[in-house]
ZADO-1210 file (C-alpha; in nm, 4 decimals, padded with zeros to 6 digits):
<atoms>
<atom x="20.9215" y="-00.9096" z="17.9629" code="MET" pos="1"/>
<atom x="21.2322" y="-01.1246" z="18.0368" code="ALA" pos="2"/>
<atom x="21.3257" y="-01.2291" z="18.3562" code="LYS" pos="3"/>
<atom x="21.6952" y="-01.1076" z="18.5804" code="PHE" pos="4"/>
<atom x="21.8393" y="-01.2880" z="18.8071" code="ASN" pos="5"/>
<atom x="22.0837" y="-01.1656" z="19.0603" code="LYS" pos="6"/>
<atom x="22.4702" y="-01.2812" z="19.0461" code="LYS" pos="7"/>
<atom x="22.5354" y="-01.4914" z="19.3391" code="LYS" pos="8"/>
<atom x="22.8220" y="-01.3324" z="19.5951" code="ASP" pos="9"/>
<atom x="22.9115" y="-01.6208" z="19.7575" code="GLY" pos="10"/>
<atom x="22.9780" y="-01.8597" z="19.4972" code="ASP" pos="11"/>
<atom x="23.3823" y="-01.9359" z="19.4616" code="LEU" pos="12"/>
<atom x="23.5744" y="-01.9542" z="19.1382" code="PRO" pos="13"/>
<atom x="23.7115" y="-02.2908" z="18.9890" code="ALA" pos="14"/>
<atom x="24.0518" y="-02.4443" z="19.1119" code="VAL" pos="15"/>
<atom x="24.3178" y="-02.4285" z="18.8124" code="SER" pos="16"/>
<atom x="24.4608" y="-02.7598" z="18.7585" code="THR" pos="17"/>
<atom x="24.7017" y="-02.6186" z="18.5337" code="ALA" pos="18"/>
<atom x="25.0446" y="-02.6834" z="18.7304" code="SER" pos="19"/>
<atom x="24.9146" y="-02.9779" z="18.9283" code="LEU" pos="20"/>
<atom x="25.1928" y="-03.1915" z="18.6975" code="PRO" pos="21"/>
<atom x="25.4472" y="-02.9452" z="18.7649" code="ASP" pos="22"/>
<atom x="25.4083" y="-02.9445" z="19.1556" code="ILE" pos="23"/>
<atom x="25.3609" y="-03.3104" z="19.1092" code="VAL" pos="24"/>
<atom x="25.7066" y="-03.3610" z="18.9264" code="PHE" pos="25"/>
<atom x="25.8885" y="-03.1082" z="19.1486" code="MET" pos="26"/>
<atom x="25.8197" y="-03.2716" z="19.4414" code="LEU" pos="27"/>
<atom x="25.9016" y="-03.5970" z="19.2437" code="LEU" pos="28"/>
<atom x="26.2311" y="-03.4727" z="19.1791" code="PHE" pos="29"/>
<atom x="26.3086" y="-03.3307" z="19.5252" code="PHE" pos="30"/>
<atom x="26.2440" y="-03.6899" z="19.6519" code="PHE" pos="31"/>
<atom x="26.4739" y="-03.8717" z="19.4204" code="MET" pos="32"/>
<atom x="26.7388" y="-03.6229" z="19.4974" code="THR" pos="33"/>
<atom x="26.7607" y="-03.6600" z="19.9067" code="VAL" pos="34"/>
<atom x="26.7073" y="-04.0037" z="19.9209" code="THR" pos="35"/>
<atom x="26.9548" y="-04.2264" z="19.9919" code="VAL" pos="36"/>
<atom x="26.9976" y="-04.5582" z="19.8523" code="MET" pos="37"/>
<atom x="27.0926" y="-04.8813" z="20.1105" code="LYS" pos="38"/>
<atom x="27.4555" y="-04.9620" z="20.0558" code="ASP" pos="39"/>
<atom x="27.4638" y="-05.3248" z="20.1090" code="SER" pos="40"/>
<atom x="27.2454" y="-05.5831" z="20.3036" code="SER" pos="41"/>
<atom x="27.3150" y="-05.7294" z="20.5920" code="LEU" pos="42"/>
<atom x="27.4509" y="-06.0683" z="20.6481" code="MET" pos="43"/>
<atom x="27.5531" y="-06.1426" z="20.9544" code="VAL" pos="44"/>
<atom x="27.3585" y="-06.1152" z="21.2918" code="ASP" pos="45"/>
<atom x="27.5609" y="-05.7915" z="21.4317" code="ASN" pos="46"/>
<atom x="27.4350" y="-05.7547" z="21.8219" code="ILE" pos="47"/>
<atom x="27.6741" y="-05.4602" z="21.8906" code="LEU" pos="48"/>
<atom x="27.7725" y="-05.4204" z="22.2534" code="PRO" pos="49"/>
<atom x="27.7401" y="-05.1108" z="22.4823" code="ASN" pos="50"/>
<atom x="27.9606" y="-04.8320" z="22.5994" code="ALA" pos="51"/>
<atom x="27.9330" y="-04.5302" z="22.7896" code="SER" pos="52"/>
<atom x="28.1321" y="-04.2715" z="22.6015" code="GLU" pos="53"/>
<atom x="28.0419" y="-04.2889" z="22.2268" code="ILE" pos="54"/>
<atom x="28.0679" y="-04.0259" z="21.9749" code="LYS" pos="55"/>
<atom x="27.8658" y="-04.0300" z="21.7150" code="LYS" pos="56"/>
<atom x="28.0207" y="-03.9586" z="21.3497" code="LEU" pos="57"/>
<atom x="27.9065" y="-03.6819" z="21.2174" code="GLU" pos="58"/>
<atom x="28.0040" y="-03.6918" z="20.8058" code="LYS" pos="59"/>
<atom x="27.9097" y="-04.0555" z="20.6634" code="LYS" pos="60"/>
<atom x="28.0741" y="-04.0121" z="20.3518" code="ASP" pos="61"/>
<atom x="28.4149" y="-04.0268" z="20.5124" code="ARG" pos="62"/>
<atom x="28.3471" y="-04.4203" z="20.6414" code="VAL" pos="63"/>
<atom x="28.4233" y="-04.7265" z="20.5411" code="ILE" pos="64"/>
<atom x="28.2126" y="-05.0047" z="20.7485" code="TYR" pos="65"/>
<atom x="28.3375" y="-05.3755" z="20.8299" code="ILE" pos="66"/>
<atom x="28.0536" y="-05.5862" z="20.9513" code="TYR" pos="67"/>
<atom x="28.1645" y="-05.9312" z="21.1921" code="VAL" pos="68"/>
<atom x="27.9560" y="-06.1721" z="21.3099" code="GLY" pos="69"/>
<atom x="27.8477" y="-06.5041" z="21.2513" code="LYS" pos="70"/>
<atom x="27.6148" y="-06.5043" z="20.9533" code="PRO" pos="71"/>
<atom x="27.1965" y="-06.4772" z="20.9497" code="THR" pos="72"/>
<atom x="27.0464" y="-06.7853" z="20.9647" code="SER" pos="73"/>
<atom x="27.0017" y="-06.8525" z="20.5624" code="GLN" pos="74"/>
<atom x="27.3844" y="-06.8450" z="20.5184" code="TYR" pos="75"/>
<atom x="27.4479" y="-07.1060" z="20.8172" code="GLN" pos="76"/>
<atom x="27.4267" y="-07.4048" z="20.5760" code="LYS" pos="77"/>
<atom x="27.6778" y="-07.2897" z="20.4061" code="VAL" pos="78"/>
<atom x="27.9390" y="-07.0765" z="20.5862" code="PHE" pos="79"/>
<atom x="27.8475" y="-07.2347" z="20.9382" code="GLY" pos="80"/>
<atom x="27.7721" y="-07.0623" z="21.3145" code="THR" pos="81"/>
<atom x="28.1797" y="-06.9227" z="21.3266" code="GLU" pos="82"/>
<atom x="28.1992" y="-06.5353" z="21.2858" code="PRO" pos="83"/>
<atom x="28.2264" y="-06.4302" z="20.9701" code="LYS" pos="84"/>
<atom x="28.4103" y="-06.1041" z="20.8206" code="ILE" pos="85"/>
<atom x="28.1452" y="-05.8923" z="20.5824" code="GLN" pos="86"/>
<atom x="28.3076" y="-05.6198" z="20.3198" code="LEU" pos="87"/>
<atom x="27.9807" y="-05.4855" z="20.1489" code="ASN" pos="88"/>
<atom x="27.7777" y="-05.7725" z="19.9787" code="ASP" pos="89"/>
<atom x="28.0197" y="-06.0995" z="20.0619" code="LYS" pos="90"/>
<atom x="28.1917" y="-06.2852" z="20.3323" code="PHE" pos="91"/>
<atom x="28.5749" y="-06.2191" z="20.3042" code="ALA" pos="92"/>
<atom x="28.8754" y="-06.3633" z="20.4602" code="ASN" pos="93"/>
<atom x="29.0916" y="-06.1940" z="20.6668" code="VAL" pos="94"/>
<atom x="29.3737" y="-06.1212" z="20.4311" code="SER" pos="95"/>
<atom x="29.1530" y="-05.9544" z="20.1814" code="GLU" pos="96"/>
<atom x="29.0481" y="-05.6431" z="20.4300" code="VAL" pos="97"/>
<atom x="29.3727" y="-05.4758" z="20.3124" code="GLY" pos="98"/>
<atom x="29.2867" y="-05.4937" z="20.0059" code="ASP" pos="99"/>
<atom x="28.9039" y="-05.3923" z="20.0542" code="TYR" pos="100"/>
<atom x="29.0219" y="-05.1180" z="20.2661" code="ILE" pos="101"/>
<atom x="29.2255" y="-04.9727" z="19.9396" code="LEU" pos="102"/>
<atom x="29.0034" y="-05.0029" z="19.6918" code="GLN" pos="103"/>
<atom x="28.7351" y="-04.8082" z="19.8860" code="GLU" pos="104"/>
<atom x="28.9610" y="-04.5202" z="19.9150" code="ARG" pos="105"/>
<atom x="29.0560" y="-04.5168" z="19.5640" code="ALA" pos="106"/>
<atom x="28.7130" y="-04.4566" z="19.4799" code="LYS" pos="107"/>
<atom x="28.6857" y="-04.1531" z="19.7129" code="LYS" pos="108"/>
<atom x="28.7437" y="-03.7935" z="19.6570" code="PRO" pos="109"/>
<atom x="29.1393" y="-03.7191" z="19.6664" code="GLN" pos="110"/>
<atom x="29.0787" y="-03.4380" z="19.9568" code="GLU" pos="111"/>
<atom x="28.9030" y="-03.7435" z="20.1999" code="LEU" pos="112"/>
<atom x="29.1574" y="-04.0226" z="20.0948" code="GLN" pos="113"/>
<atom x="29.3675" y="-03.8760" z="20.4468" code="ASN" pos="114"/>
<atom x="29.0824" y="-03.8479" z="20.6484" code="VAL" pos="115"/>
<atom x="28.8591" y="-04.1745" z="20.6095" code="LEU" pos="116"/>
<atom x="28.7631" y="-04.3673" z="20.9157" code="THR" pos="117"/>
<atom x="28.7166" y="-04.7353" z="20.9102" code="THR" pos="118"/>
<atom x="28.3887" y="-04.8320" z="21.1314" code="ALA" pos="119"/>
<atom x="28.3978" y="-05.2257" z="21.2600" code="LEU" pos="120"/>
<atom x="28.0425" y="-05.3081" z="21.3551" code="LYS" pos="121"/>
<atom x="28.1299" y="-05.6071" z="21.5559" code="VAL" pos="122"/>
<atom x="27.9166" y="-05.8684" z="21.7188" code="ASP" pos="123"/>
<atom x="27.9766" y="-05.8747" z="22.1204" code="LYS" pos="124"/>
<atom x="28.0173" y="-06.2416" z="22.1436" code="ASN" pos="125"/>
<atom x="28.2623" y="-06.2136" z="21.8404" code="ALA" pos="126"/>
<atom x="28.6222" y="-06.3420" z="21.9246" code="ASN" pos="127"/>
<atom x="28.8547" y="-06.1470" z="21.9754" code="MET" pos="128"/>
<atom x="29.1690" y="-06.2966" z="21.7419" code="GLY" pos="129"/>
<atom x="28.9431" y="-06.2138" z="21.4590" code="LEU" pos="130"/>
<atom x="28.9396" y="-05.8507" z="21.5360" code="ILE" pos="131"/>
<atom x="29.2931" y="-05.8333" z="21.6134" code="SER" pos="132"/>
<atom x="29.3646" y="-05.9851" z="21.2570" code="ASP" pos="133"/>
<atom x="29.1709" y="-05.7046" z="21.0894" code="ILE" pos="134"/>
<atom x="29.3473" y="-05.4310" z="21.2861" code="LYS" pos="135"/>
<atom x="29.6363" y="-05.5851" z="21.1973" code="GLN" pos="136"/>
<atom x="29.5537" y="-05.6164" z="20.7940" code="GLN" pos="137"/>
<atom x="29.4208" y="-05.2099" z="20.8844" code="LEU" pos="138"/>
<atom x="29.7608" y="-05.1134" z="21.0050" code="ARG" pos="139"/>
<atom x="29.9293" y="-05.2559" z="20.7125" code="GLU" pos="140"/>
<atom x="29.7272" y="-05.0162" z="20.4691" code="VAL" pos="141"/>
<atom x="29.7651" y="-04.7416" z="20.7209" code="ASN" pos="142"/>
<atom x="29.3770" y="-04.7026" z="20.7607" code="ALA" pos="143"/>
<atom x="29.4560" y="-04.6030" z="21.1641" code="LEU" pos="144"/>
<atom x="29.1466" y="-04.4177" z="21.2508" code="LYS" pos="145"/>
<atom x="28.9441" y="-04.6803" z="21.3172" code="ILE" pos="146"/>
<atom x="28.6059" y="-04.6754" z="21.5292" code="ASN" pos="147"/>
<atom x="28.4285" y="-04.9191" z="21.7164" code="TYR" pos="148"/>
<atom x="28.0191" y="-04.9049" z="21.6628" code="THR" pos="149"/>
<atom x="27.8447" y="-04.9426" z="21.9885" code="THR" pos="150"/>
<atom x="27.5126" y="-04.8704" z="22.1766" code="PHE" pos="151"/>
<atom x="27.4555" y="-04.6460" z="22.4169" code="GLU" pos="152"/>
<atom x="27.4206" y="-04.8141" z="22.7788" code="GLY" pos="153"/>
<atom x="27.6004" y="-04.9377" z="23.0214" code="ASP" pos="154"/>
<atom x="27.8908" y="-05.1609" z="22.9524" code="ALA" pos="155"/>
<atom x="27.8819" y="-05.3523" z="23.2480" code="PHE" pos="156"/>
<atom x="27.5569" y="-05.5020" z="23.0575" code="ARG" pos="157"/>
<atom x="27.7768" y="-05.6589" z="22.7980" code="ASN" pos="158"/>
<atom x="27.9403" y="-05.9390" z="23.0360" code="LEU" pos="159"/>
<atom x="27.6462" y="-06.1039" z="23.0687" code="GLN" pos="160"/>
</atoms>
C-alpha cells in the first residue's frame, strides 16, 4: 500500500526574480536623470561674509557665478596670495569678466537671457577695489542684476 503525505498549508511559494533586472535598470535610469553634475571645482579660498537680511535664489539655472578669493594652497606657488577671480575652472583678469558673462548668456535659452542673475561669491577678506572693477565690467555688458552670496548670521561678525 502506498503512503500518502498530506500537503502542508504553511509553505510560501518561491519569489519570482524575473522582474528584478527591470527594477534595477529603472532605478539606475532614474538616478542618472536626476543627478546634477558639479559645474566647476573651487580654486579659491572662499569664506563668505555673514548677513542678516538674506533671500535664497530659487532658480539655479538663471545664475552665473563669479568666485573671488585668494588661491588655494596648491595654486599659491603659481598665482600668489592676492585675491583672484575664478570664472568656471580658470583664473581670469577683470577685463575677461564681460566676455565671460556674454558667453554664458549666449549658452542660455532665449527666454532666460533677460532674467539672468550674476552671483558674486566673494571672500570676506577680498579687496573692495577688485569687486568695484568687476561691477564696472558687469555694467558694460548690461548685467545689472547682481547677487552677493553670504551666510545667514550677524553682520557685525564680519568686522572681526
